[in-house]
Structure formats: C-alpha cells, structure tokens
C-alpha angles and dihedrals in degrees: 000000000000125000092264093056093056114124118254115270114262116258116276116261108270117246126182118227091257095057092043093051090049092052093048096047093048088083088073093054088052091047090050091056093048093049095047093047093048093047097049098037106038093085098044103097145195097020136169121211113216124197137186146125123318087210100063110114122227090247090060117108085224089061091052092046093054090047089052092048091050095048091050092050092045091051088047090059100263123134107225118222121195138164089265095234137106128292120028089358089057090048092053093048093047094049091050091045091060091050132069100262133075120283108212128192123197098194126195125210106232133168090242144358101031119098126155119255124227098240105082128118088184123025127187127179127211135192094194127061094206095059092043090054092053089058094052090053104035100068104021123122092191142001120223112192122195126186111298144140134258094314092055090044088050091054092047095050091047096056092041091055093045092051095041093052096043094244086126139020124274110266134169113275106193121190112200124210110028096211088066099046101037097087095047092049091048088053091051090053097039099043113013097042092040091050090049093238090125133018123253086238090061090072086065089065085081132063119196120209138169106206139045097248092055092048092055092043091053088059096048092044089058093052096044093101100033141039125265091236120083116258116242090264092049091048090056089052091050091052088060094046 
C-alpha cells in the first residue's frame, strides 16, 4: 500500500468546551509551580536531595540511617531536600531539622500515602510529579538514594539520565545499603552494558555505601577538586534544564 492509499485518520477524540478550557489553562498551574519552586529554592545552596520509601517505619534501621545521614549533612552545611512525606523522607527532614542547615520538603498531592511530615523549615506542595522532579535536580549538589519503590527508582533514573546525557552537571549519586542495590547494579552490568544500551562507564556515575559516614565522605570526595557551586558553563546548562 502506498502513502496515498492510507486510510483516513480516525476522528479526533471529542472534547466539550469545558474540558478543553481546563486542559488549556492547566499550563498556568504548571507555570505557577515552577515559578514558586525557582524563587524559593534558588538561593538554598549547597543542598543534597535524599530519596527513599514512604513506607519505611520509624523503627527501621534504614529510617535511623537516613536520619543520621541528613543530620551529618546538615551539620556540614548542606540544606537537605526530601519529598516531605513519611518514611525515609520524614527521616531525612527530621535529621536535617536537628542540624544547623535548612530542612526542605517538596510535597506532592496524592490520592493516598503522602502526608507532610513535621520537620520542614521550608515546605512546597506540588500537583505534578514532573515539576517537582525538576526542583529535586536543579539545585542539588548531590543525590542520596536509600531503598524505595517506584518513585525512588524514578528519581534515580531521572538523575542518571540527565548526568549521562550532559543535560545537568556531574554530581555525586550515592546509593545507600548495598544489599538492596546489588541486584539492580548486577542487572545493569549483565544486561544493559552487555546489550550496549548503556556504557560500562555509566555504572561509575553511582557510589554504593552502607553507613552515614561513607555517604557524607563520598560527597566531599567528589568536591575535593572543585567547588560546590556550578561553573559558568554548568550554570548555563542548568538554566536550560
């Protein structure tokens, strides 16, 4: 069949005027989230974004580990940014709240599971995951990722993609608790590298640690030969992020 014999495209899905107006005006809601995020976060530097499961209970060793990491980072002068909810997010905000630097929560409105924790010096609330993800990345000097579910993996994949493609600067990506991550990293090596869908060097974008001191050291080791602030070239890239 040649191009001219192709059947007519099916009719567009019908929308009433109210639905179409709502879709069109949603752009202003998105714009408002970006503007507020940029204005409130741009001066909070250096900062570290911490991720992990909303379902981790306070009695879990991982909760206490996240709290310890955040406290150490806060005492070292880093603002700590989390998703603002329960579990690992709460532990991160709680640890930072006990330290001398800001505890920041980027909350998300969800039908279930997400509720804001009480340990936030600065709290923002988003309707859209994609605008919230930009805020996690744009001003972060490092990512610390503890065990979590789909949302945590989504944030990890986001920063790996942006660093790998050069859309953002190289920052430390620290995976905490090796028993949780070993299987995924093995799959990266045995399948993704073997299939050529990523390079072997892409594995080096991540550092795996098992305690709070090593997590903090991994960040400082990265910045031993450079400043925490982006270079002029990196700042231009971040403006386009």
